[in-house]
C-alpha positions, -999 to +999 in steps of 0.1 A: +035-524-787-001-513-793-025-514-763+004-523-740-019-527-710-039-556-727-041-589-707-038-609-739-001-602-740+002-625-710+006-662-718-005-683-687-011-717-702+005-737-715+042-731-708+062-710-714+044-684-692+055-650-702+043-615-710+048-605-747+052-568-737+080-576-712+096-600-737+097-572-763+113-549-738+140-575-730+146-581-768+150-544-773+175-542-744+195-571-760+196-554-794+199-518-780+166-509-798+139-484-789+104-495-778+071-475-780+044-486-756+011-472-768-021-470-748-048-446-739-050-464-705-014-475-696-009-503-671+001-493-636+034-511-642+042-488-671+031-457-652+053-467-623+083-472-647+078-437-661+078-422-626+108-442-617+127-428-647+129-462-666+106-451-693+101-417-711+066-403-712+049-388-742+013-376-738-009-371-767-030-340-759-054-342-789-076-369-803-073-379-839-096-358-861-099-334-831-129-352-817-140-345-781-144-372-756-178-389-754-203-377-728-209-402-700-243-411-685-246-435-655-280-453-652-288-467-617-305-500-626-314-506-589-334-473-588-349-480-622-362-514-612-379-499-581-399-475-603-404-502-630-381-485-654-365-516-668-375-538-697-355-570-691-318-558-690-325-525-708-336-495-689-363-473-705-338-444-705-314-466-725-341-478-749-350-442-757-313-433-764-309-463-787-341-454-805-328-418-809-295-430-822-311-454-847-335-427-859-305-405-867-290-433-888-261-439-864-248-471-848-249-486-813-223-509-796-234-529-766-210-546-742-220-575-719-189-591-704-205-626-702-212-648-732-240-675-734-277-670-729-276-673-691-244-677-670-261-700-644-292-721-635-305-725-600-332-745-584-361-724-570-367-749-542-334-760-528-311-733-542-287-758-558-268-745-588-264-767-618-226-774-620-202-790-643-195-827-634-157-821-639-153-785-624-167-767-594-183-740-615-218-733-627-228-744-662-239-718-687-269-721-709-262-716-746-292-711-768-290-705-806-307-674-819-345-679-824-344-713-806-360-724-774-336-753-771-301-751-759-272-769-742-253-765-709-217-757-714-187-754-690-165-724-699-135-740-681-132-776-694-156-774-724-180-801-712-215-800-728-247-816-718-285-814-724-307-789-706-332-801-680-360-780-665-357-800-632-331-800-604-312-832-601-311-829-563-348-823-555-366-822-588-375-786-582-379-761-611-348-745-625-346-708-631-321-688-651-297-664-634-284-634-652-280-627-689-252-633-714-247-618-748-272-643-764-300-631-742-291-595-747-293-601-784-327-617-780-340-588-759-326-562-784-343-580-813-376-577-795-372-541-785-358-529-818-374-552-844-364-530-874-328-528-864-301-550-880-284-567-850-253-589-848-234-605-819-196-609-816-182-630-787-158-660-784-186-683-795-193-666-828-156-656-832-147-693-835-157-688-871-130-665-883-148-655-915-179-646-895-158-624-871-141-606-900-174-601-919-192-589-888-166-562-882-165-552-918-204-550-920-205-529-889-178-506-902-197-503-935-229-494-918-247-526-926-253-535-889-271-511-866-265-527-832-234-548-824-236-568-792-205-584-778-180-592-750-146-575-746-137-584-782-157-554-793-134-530-774-102-540-792-091-508-810-117-506-838-125-473-854-161-471-865-169-437-880-207-439-876-207-452-841-222-426-817-236-447-788-216-472-767-234-491-738-222-513-710-248-536-695-243-550-660-210-531-656-207-543-620-196-577-632-162-562-641-157-550-605-167-583-588-136-602-598-115-617-570-084-599-583-065-569-569-063-557-606-101-557-610-105-519-608-075-513-630-089-536-657-123-521-654-111-485-659-090-496-688-119-514-705-144-485-699-120-459-712-113-480-743-150-484-749-155-447-744-129-440-770-149-461-796-177-436-799-176-401-813-143-406-831-148-380-857-161-344-853-191-356-834-193-361-797-206-395-788-225-408-758-212-435-734-239-451-712-231-474-682-258-494-665-249-502-629-264-509-596-235-491-579-235-456-594-216-442-564-186-464-570-154-442-572-146-455-606-178-443-622-176-410-604-141-404-617-152-412-652-180-387-649-155-360-640-131-371-668-105-380-641-098-417-649-061-408-647-065-396-611-083-428-602-053-448-615-031-428-592-053-436-563-050-473-572-013-468-573-013-455-538-034-485-527-009-508-543+020-491-525+002-494-491-006-531-495+027-540-512+011-552-545+027-548-579+042-527-593+058-522-559+066-559-557+068-590-578+043-618-574+050-655-581+021-679-580+026-717-577-004-737-587-008-773-576-033-795-595-042-831-584-071-855-591-072-862-554-082-833-531-065-846-500-032-851-518-035-816-534-039-801-499-011-822-483+014-815-511+007-778-513+010-775-475+044-793-477+056-772-505+045-740-487+065-751-456+096-758-477+094-723-494+086-705-461+119-717-447+139-700-474+118-673-490+099-643-475+063-633-484+048-668-487+010-669-485-010-702-486-017-727-496-052-714-502-082-725-522-089-704-554-122-699-571-129-722-588-111-748-568-117-776-593-112-777-631-113-807-654-113-832-625-083-816-609-084-800-575-064-767-573-044-750-546-024-718-549+007-705-531+014-668-536+048-653-530+052-615-528+088-604-533+103-569-528+119-554-559+155-552-545+188-568-550+176-601-535+148-606-560+168-627-584+182-648-556+147-656-542+132-664-577+161-688-583+155-703-548+118-708-556+126-726-588+152-749-572+133-757-541+102-766-562+123-789-584+138-806-553+103-810-538+090-826-570+118-851-571+117-859-534+079-864-533+078-880-568+053-852-577+064-841-612+038-826-635+015-813-607+031-779-600+034-748-623+051-715-615+038-682-629+058-650-624+037-618-626+003-635-632-022-614-651 
């Protein structure tokens, strides 16, 4: 199982909801087969299983081709803005490094974790955000390359609509908030007019032939700068890539998820491994407004593994996985009051028979595709009662659905990603 830590192994919609990695382990157990879980940044669950003696542990001490790890440079964008050292989303320091790399005939990979041109639009006067009519989320502005026009798109339900320069609430002027991959591509084209630039994200990757051609062209040296989302971190080996850049890295740490730091360190280490993969030592630049964050400091000291152990200690203190199992029940309803009433009733039912019930609570976003959402989270200890409680959750939920005539509104997800 390559890159065993990857979130894409987890199927969360539609049913069945399962983890491909864990399914492979169960399949191997049934057939008495061996499994190799490969990763430069193992999941905390796998690290826990090695310490518990469930997994063997084999550490690769050398990189392929004997290359050294890339050097890391942290650029404080907050400080750079104060001394006017930014050109849009690119710091002058970064621009100089990119120019140096291109002059040497080498390639650059730039990660921006948000697609679109701008992730949100806001009214200058009343502060109202432009939101999807079917979801409680901001609409993103998508603008084709070289075009001043565009469309508003919801990244949750897929709704699209025309762009207006005026607020619907007060007719005030709308301004763009933040930058996605499309805007980064536009800025890069202006800053490096002689460079061959391409973009790879879930928008462009919908055309499979474009995705394959872009990767092949970059591998063959026909593209100088490749800009993309997490897609560009997926295990590619580019021999001429010497500079990897993360723009607005703080977005990875701002997620409302106890796994946010773990996912961030995995992504950053994967990106770091993309550059300098031969005899050369590459450069990995991270632009952030929080340079003192423990994650960046551990990366500078080449101690990402130590940071993972610190995260493991935090998980133990707070009773989070891998020291427990989490079951999330999601209630979706077109009527908000009924969603709240039913989720509260289900929580009371579960609370009477199962420990560790939290909720119902309102997630972010709390409305998708005209359905209001409530969550109930159950944290279960990994002991002999685990199977009993999971079975009770399933049975009690089924009885509740029948009694309340509420079938089709509740989903159960074990070990959510």
